[in-house]
C-alpha positions, 0 to 999 in steps of 0.5 A: 496471448498478451505480451505482458500482463501487469497485476495491479493498477496502482501508480506503479502498475499503470507506469508499467503499462505505459512503459510497455505501450511505449515499447510497442508491447501488448499489455493488459492490467488486471486489478482486483478493485478500481483504478489505484484501488489502494488510494481509495482506501486512504483517509479522506483529504490525505495530503501526500508527503511527496510533491506532485512531480514525484508522483507523475507517471508517463510524462503526464504533468500532475495538475494541482495548486497545492505544494503537496497534492491530496488523495482526491487529486491523485485519484483524478490524476491517475484515472485521467492518465489511464484514460489518456493512455488508453490502457487496457484494464480488467478491473474487479478481477482478482488474480488467484495463481500463475500457471505455465512458464516463461513465454506461455503463462496462464494467469488464473483469475476469479473470472477467467484464464488470461495468457501472457508471455511475461507477467509483472506483479505490482500489487503493493501491500495495502490490502493485508494489515498487520494483525494486533495479535490480540484476542477479540481483534476480529470484533466489528469495533476494530479497524485497520483503515482510517477514513475520517474522524466523524464517526468517532465524535463523542466516543472512546477511541484507542489508536494503536501505532506509533507512525504517521498514520496513527499520529494523524488519526489520533489528532484528527479524532481528538479535534473532532471530539473523540476521547483518544488514547494512544498505544505504542509498542515501542518506547517512543514514536517511530523515527520516521514520524514527520517533523511537523506531526511529532510536536503536535501529537507530543504537545497534545499528550503533554497537556493531557488532551490525548492519553498515551501508553508507550512500550505497551501492547493490546492483549484483549478487546471486548465490546466495551473495553480493551486490556492493555499490558505495559510497564505498569502491568496489565490494565483495562480502559473503557473503549468504543472503537479501536483504530489499529494503525499497525501497518500492512504487508504484501500478500504472501499467499499470493507470492506462494500462488505465483511461485515466488520464493521469499528470502529467509530474512527479517524483511521476508523480501521476495527473491528478485534481481535487483537490476531487472526485478525478475523473480526466481521464476523466469519471466515473472517480475516485481514492481513497486512496494511489493518488492520490499517485502516487510520493509514497506518504507523502502519503495514509494511511488516516487522511487517505485516508478523507476521499476517500471522502466527497468522491468520493461527494459528487460522485457522488451528485447526478450520479446523482440522490441528494444527502444520505446516507440515515440508517441504519435 
């Protein structure tokens, strides 16, 4: 019986494990993939919008010579922190459901049944993309994850979405000799589009280097075309690949399997105490972006790190520990 099991080895999940260890709690991290698995899915060379000190966990400095670190540096940093803290990790083990009750949970995974007094769900949202809602979106030419532009050189690429990931993918593909068309469901780009990205993509559209259709959606995807529908009606364009940068959402099936209620509102926020992050199921907590439901821009690494401290501040005294244990 562990004191606490944390589901998810992302930055916030690792921060939870560190906070637990500092309070002399016996913690295990269960992760369906690798350490910080979601970051592995980020584009090659992606630059974080946050400066390094805002990405740090456990008081470990984030070494970088850049003003803002890139994906590869973050992968090295979080892996190094997990090793330095000697965190107990069970990797490549998917959680399936949570049985039992507060003080005596049984976490059922694809490999085993693990027991814990408390459980923290810190799974993020990167594994479940928002669907296009178009016929043919299950074709192999459609992807919700953009790694790098090189496979798309000389190809006709449709980029769907109006936020940062869509704009950056469109610009990268254009600059690596792809014929790029953008489709944006709204009448303009997302308000959160970064100030240094917006003029770049808008100028490329104005000069005709990138085609763009606003207030437009995708109706059907075929092997060599896409059917679009917008203010000008329904029309087709030739197409080789579709990059559906439509965003992501938490795993609501996992919420059901863990017995977490969801608020009946536009963001489908999982029910939890805003101070302690304990859910409607006693002894089960949330941490990180998963706590925001469909509002995936509410929590980031920089503010989600605080969840780890607040969760363990609530957990520790309930298990007979009160103050963090000094290192050494």
